[in-house]
C-alpha positions in Angstrom: 285.8 118.4 115.6 285.3 114.7 114.9 282.7 113.4 112.4 281.0 110.2 113.4 281.0 107.0 111.4 277.2 107.4 110.8 277.9 110.5 108.7 280.0 108.3 106.2 277.6 105.4 106.2 275.5 106.5 103.1 278.7 107.2 101.2 280.2 103.8 102.1 277.0 102.0 101.1 277.0 103.8 97.8 280.6 103.0 97.2 280.0 99.3 98.0 277.0 99.2 95.7 278.9 100.7 92.8 281.9 98.4 93.2 279.6 95.3 93.3 277.8 96.5 90.2 281.0 97.1 88.3 282.3 93.6 89.3 279.1 91.9 88.2 279.2 93.7 84.9 282.7 92.6 84.3 282.0 89.0 85.3 278.8 88.8 83.2 280.9 88.4 80.0 283.0 85.5 81.3 282.1 81.8 80.6 281.3 79.4 83.4 284.7 77.6 83.2 286.6 80.9 83.6 284.3 82.0 86.5 285.1 78.7 88.3 288.8 79.3 87.8 288.4 82.7 89.5 286.3 81.2 92.4 282.8 82.1 91.3 279.8 80.3 89.7 276.7 81.4 87.8 273.2 80.3 88.8 270.0 81.6 87.2 271.8 84.7 85.8 273.4 85.7 89.1 277.1 85.3 90.0 278.1 84.0 93.4 281.4 83.2 95.2 282.2 79.5 95.4 283.2 79.7 99.0 279.7 78.8 100.2 278.9 76.3 97.5 278.3 72.7 98.8 279.7 71.3 95.5 283.0 73.2 96.0 283.3 72.2 99.6 283.2 68.5 98.7 285.7 69.1 95.8 288.0 71.0 98.1 287.9 68.2 100.7 288.9 65.7 98.0 292.0 67.7 97.1 293.0 68.9 100.5 296.4 67.8 101.7 296.6 65.8 104.9 298.8 67.0 107.7 301.7 64.7 108.6 299.9 63.6 111.8 296.7 62.7 109.8 298.8 60.8 107.2 300.7 58.8 109.9 297.4 57.9 111.7 296.0 56.2 108.6 298.9 53.8 108.3 
């Protein structure tokens, strides 16, 4: 007898919720500089990953290494 994935859906949602809550609780005590070192930022009391932040995308482009072909094309 095989149990469908729909049977586990409520349990998976509850697990995901509890993990997110635990992570947010742990991050709440960190200062903004440390959060940024870990790849997160705080905005209006909420903590978000930096991956979608426009500010970080621009900073990342500035520090990104050029591939050898890109570097030779600029010469």
